[in-house]
C-alpha positions in Angstrom: 31.1 27.0 15.3 32.8 30.4 15.0 30.5 32.4 17.2 31.7 35.5 15.5 30.8 39.0 16.8 31.9 42.4 15.6 30.9 45.7 17.1 31.2 48.8 14.9 31.0 52.5 15.8 30.9 55.4 13.4 30.3 59.1 13.9 31.3 62.3 12.1 30.5 66.0 12.3 31.5 69.2 10.4 31.6 72.8 11.4 31.7 75.7 8.8 32.1 79.3 9.5 32.2 82.6 7.5 33.7 85.2 9.8 33.9 87.7 6.9 32.3 87.8 3.5 35.5 86.7 1.6 36.7 84.0 4.1 35.2 80.6 4.6 36.5 78.1 7.3 35.7 74.4 7.6 36.6 71.8 10.2 35.6 68.1 10.1 36.1 65.0 12.2 35.3 61.4 11.6 35.8 58.3 13.8 35.4 54.6 12.8 35.9 51.7 15.1 35.7 48.0 14.5 35.9 45.8 17.7 36.1 42.1 16.7 35.0 40.1 19.7 35.2 36.7 18.0 36.8 34.2 20.2 40.1 32.7 19.1 40.0 28.9 18.4 42.0 26.2 16.7 41.0 25.2 13.1 42.2 22.7 10.6 43.5 24.3 7.4 41.6 23.3 4.3 43.4 23.4 0.9 40.5 21.9 -1.2 37.3 20.2 -0.2 38.9 16.8 -0.8 42.1 17.3 1.1 43.1 18.6 4.5 46.6 19.9 5.1 46.7 18.5 8.6 47.9 21.8 10.0 46.1 23.6 12.8 45.8 27.4 12.8 44.0 30.0 14.9 41.6 32.6 13.6 42.8 36.2 14.1 40.1 38.7 15.2 41.4 41.9 13.6 40.2 45.1 15.1 41.0 48.8 14.5 40.0 52.4 15.2 40.5 55.2 12.7 40.3 59.0 13.2 40.3 61.5 10.3 40.3 65.3 11.0 40.4 68.0 8.4 40.7 71.8 8.5 40.6 74.2 5.5 40.2 77.8 4.6 39.2 79.6 1.4 39.7 83.3 0.7 38.1 85.1 -2.3 40.5 87.8 -3.4 38.0 88.7 -6.1 35.0 87.2 -7.8 37.3 85.5 -10.3 40.2 84.4 -7.9 39.9 82.1 -4.9 42.8 80.7 -2.9 42.4 77.8 -0.4 44.6 75.6 1.8 44.0 72.7 4.1 45.5 70.2 6.5 44.4 66.6 7.2 45.5 64.1 9.8 44.6 60.4 9.9 45.4 58.1 12.9 45.0 54.3 12.8 45.4 51.8 15.6 45.4 48.1 14.8 46.1 44.8 16.5 47.5 41.5 15.3 49.5 43.3 12.5 53.0 44.5 11.9 52.2 48.1 12.6 50.0 49.0 15.6 49.9 52.8 15.3 50.0 54.7 12.0 49.6 58.4 11.3 49.3 60.4 8.0 49.7 64.1 7.7 48.7 65.9 4.5 48.9 69.5 3.5 47.6 71.1 0.3 47.0 74.4 -1.4 44.6 75.3 -4.3 44.2 78.2 -6.7 41.0 78.7 -8.6 40.9 81.3 -11.3 38.2 82.4 -13.8 40.0 84.8 -16.2 36.8 84.8 -18.4 33.2 83.8 -17.9 33.7 80.8 -20.2 37.0 79.6 -18.6 37.6 78.0 -15.2 41.1 76.9 -14.1 41.9 75.0 -10.9 45.4 74.1 -9.7 46.1 72.0 -6.6 49.3 70.7 -5.1 50.5 69.2 -1.8 52.4 66.6 0.1 51.7 63.9 2.6 53.8 61.8 5.0 52.7 58.5 6.5 54.6 57.6 9.7 54.5 54.5 11.9 55.5 53.9 15.5 57.5 50.8 14.7 57.4 47.8 12.4 57.0 44.6 14.5 59.3 42.0 12.9 58.1 39.3 15.2 54.6 39.4 13.6 56.1 39.0 10.2 58.2 36.0 11.3 55.2 34.3 12.9 53.5 34.6 9.5 56.5 33.0 7.6 57.5 36.4 6.1 60.9 38.0 5.6 61.4 40.4 8.6 63.1 42.9 6.2 60.0 43.2 4.0 57.7 46.2 4.5 54.1 46.0 3.3 53.3 49.1 1.2 50.1 50.0 3.1 51.9 49.7 6.4 55.2 51.2 5.5 56.5 54.8 5.8 55.6 56.8 2.7 56.2 60.3 1.5 54.0 61.6 -1.3 54.0 64.7 -3.5 51.2 65.4 -5.9 49.8 68.1 -8.2 46.7 68.5 -10.3 45.4 70.9 -12.9 41.8 71.1 -14.2 40.5 73.4 -16.9 36.9 73.8 -18.0 35.8 75.7 -21.1 32.1 76.6 -21.2 31.3 79.2 -23.9 28.0 81.0 -23.1 26.7 81.1 -26.6 27.9 77.7 -27.7 26.2 74.3 -27.1 29.6 72.6 -26.7 31.7 72.5 -23.5 35.1 71.0 -22.8 37.1 69.8 -19.7 40.6 68.5 -19.3 42.6 67.4 -16.2 46.1 66.2 -15.4 47.5 64.7 -12.2 51.0 63.7 -11.1 51.9 61.9 -7.9 55.3 60.6 -6.7 55.5 58.1 -3.8 58.7 57.4 -1.9 59.1 54.4 0.5 62.6 55.2 1.5 62.5 53.2 4.7 61.5 49.9 3.0 64.5 47.7 2.3 62.3 44.9 0.8 59.0 45.6 -0.8 57.7 48.6 -2.8 60.4 51.3 -3.0 58.7 54.0 -5.0 56.2 54.8 -7.7 55.2 57.6 -10.1 51.7 58.1 -11.5 50.4 60.3 -14.3 46.7 60.6 -15.0 44.9 62.6 -17.7 41.3 63.0 -18.7 39.4 64.9 -21.4 35.7 65.2 -22.1 33.4 67.1 -24.4 29.6 67.5 -24.3 27.3 68.8 -27.0 23.7 69.9 -26.5 22.3 69.2 -29.9 18.9 70.6 -29.0 16.8 71.3 -25.9 15.8 67.6 -25.9 19.1 65.8 -26.9 22.7 65.9 -25.8 25.8 63.7 -26.4 29.2 63.3 -24.7 32.6 61.8 -25.3 35.2 61.1 -22.6 38.8 59.8 -22.7 41.2 59.0 -19.9 44.6 57.4 -19.4 46.6 56.3 -16.3 50.3 55.5 -16.2 52.0 54.0 -13.1 55.7 53.1 -12.9 56.8 51.3 -9.7 60.0 49.6 -8.4 60.2 46.9 -5.8 62.9 44.7 -4.3 62.7 41.1 -3.0 64.8 38.2 -1.7 65.0 34.7 -2.9 67.1 33.5 0.0 64.9 35.0 2.8 67.7 37.5 3.5 68.7 40.8 2.1 67.5 41.8 -1.4 68.9 39.9 -4.4 66.3 40.8 -7.1 64.4 43.9 -8.2 61.4 44.4 -10.4 60.1 47.3 -12.5 56.3 47.5 -13.1 54.8 49.6 -16.0 51.0 49.8 -15.8 49.1 51.5 -18.6 45.3 52.0 -18.5 43.0 53.8 -20.9 39.3 54.5 -21.0 37.0 55.8 -23.7 33.3 56.3 -23.4 30.4 58.1 -25.2 26.7 58.4 -24.8 23.6 60.3 -25.4 20.5 61.5 -23.6 17.1 62.3 -25.2 14.5 63.9 -23.1 11.8 65.9 -24.9 10.6 69.0 -23.0 6.9 68.3 -23.4 7.0 64.5 -23.9 6.6 61.7 -21.4 9.2 59.4 -22.9 13.0 59.7 -22.4 16.0 57.5 -23.3 19.7 57.3 -22.3 22.5 55.3 -23.8 26.1 54.8 -22.6 29.1 52.8 -23.8 32.5 52.5 -22.1 35.6 50.5 -22.9 38.7 50.1 -20.7 42.0 48.6 -21.6 44.9 47.6 -19.3 48.4 46.4 -19.9 51.2 45.6 -17.4 54.8 44.9 -18.2 57.1 43.5 -15.5 60.9 43.3 -15.9 63.1 41.5 -13.4 66.8 42.0 -12.5 68.1 39.1 -10.4 71.6 38.6 -9.0 71.3 34.9 -9.8 69.5 34.9 -13.1 70.2 38.3 -14.6 67.7 40.5 -16.6 64.4 39.0 -17.9 60.9 40.2 -18.8 57.7 38.5 -17.9 54.9 38.2 -20.5 52.4 41.1 -20.6 49.2 41.1 -18.6 46.3 42.4 -20.6 42.7 43.1 -19.8 39.7 44.6 -21.7 36.3 45.7 -20.4 33.3 46.6 -22.6 30.1 47.9 -21.1 26.9 49.2 -22.7 23.7 50.4 -21.1 20.3 51.5 -22.6 17.7 53.0 -20.3 14.2 54.2 -21.2 11.7 55.9 -19.0 8.0 56.8 -19.4 6.1 59.2 -17.1 2.6 58.0 -16.4 2.0 61.1 -14.3 3.9 63.9 -12.6 4.8 61.5 -9.8 4.8 58.0 -11.3 7.3 56.7 -13.9 8.2 53.3 -15.3 11.7 52.4 -16.4 13.3 49.7 -18.6 17.0 49.1 -18.7 19.3 46.7 -20.7 22.9 46.2 -19.8 25.8 44.3 -21.4 29.3 43.7 -20.0 32.2 41.7 -21.3 35.6 41.3 -19.6 38.7 39.5 -20.9 41.9 38.9 -19.1 45.2 37.4 -20.4 47.2 36.3 -17.4 50.3 34.2 -18.0 50.5 33.2 -14.4 47.2 31.3 -14.8 47.5 30.0 -18.3 51.0 29.1 -19.6 53.2 26.1 -20.3 54.4 26.0 -16.6 51.1 26.5 -14.8 50.3 23.8 -12.3 47.4 21.7 -13.7 45.7 21.0 -10.4 45.9 24.4 -8.7 42.7 24.8 -6.5 41.7 21.2 -7.4 40.3 21.9 -10.9 42.7 24.7 -12.0 42.5 28.5 -11.7 41.3 30.4 -14.7 41.4 34.2 -15.5 38.2 36.1 -15.7 36.5 35.9 -19.0 32.7 36.5 -19.1 29.8 38.0 -20.9 26.9 39.4 -18.8 23.4 40.5 -19.9 21.0 42.2 -17.5 17.4 43.4 -18.0 15.6 45.6 -15.5 12.1 46.9 -15.0 11.4 49.5 -12.4 8.9 52.0 -11.0 9.7 55.4 -9.6 7.3 57.4 -7.5 8.0 60.9 -6.4 6.8 62.1 -3.0 6.3 65.7 -1.9 6.1 68.9 -3.8 8.1 69.6 -6.9 8.5 73.2 -6.0 11.6 74.4 -4.2 11.4 77.4 -1.9 14.5 79.1 -0.5 14.7 80.4 3.0 14.9 84.2 3.2 
């Protein structure tokens, strides 16, 4: 038997201060530890239930400890203008992996401006650097990997990012708007093989309309674009091929809430659809330029929830959910796919799910809120 044992330790605390009316300071610290005390033993590798590989491997008891500290300051130049800045540092210590010690330093600045009572603009930008003590090539070799390859989550990375968010909330109008845009650039300049860099752009927009005191509707739209470049080796040596990834994701959703002021019955409806598409192009020194078939995915989700208040404290709920997911993956379904992979063949996700729920909510305590003087 495995006789597995893992001890975990987590603690965090935060200190906030307001030395003057316009200045707010904040400091936080969090620590997470995972101590895997599972004994190491020899095990036979199983490919499928009906066939053993005959090879013997040892289980690896991965452990780590993580520290995350933050410090920030915000100064209000006026009721309509606030400027803030912050610094974060993360430290990770691991065992049985290529990188034992890893640090990430992040600095950011933010400007929040309200030129009018109905307009709120927030702009944020910063940069982060993830450093490592060293990359242990011997661990990669023991795992049958190219010693020149750098795993993206363990490699050196420099990131620059910026974000803008604007909210429009007219006081006399039942309609409100919000838009946001984010850009991030990642550079893995010390990775000879593996992920070399990526650029991401994300945008969102939403609108909500209060039709009456009892009903409101909303509409949201979002898109995410990621372009990445990686290099690899066919000969288990220096790089001889490269790949460009173009990931495109979009999301649209709408819904409504109906809650009469004096009534006991309320209802909520939501619908969301997400589409994803990935295009990968290869450039090989041996085979030249080529493009892989597209990867496509679609997710549809709908939810209806009704609630009835039997009293001020007791309420009953009924919910109905539907979800459908489709994936077109050429690596799993194509003319060259191995027919006996994982014994019976691997298939992409393709499912329809229905869920019905009944619930009861009971509210304890007083409904009134009193503020300390």
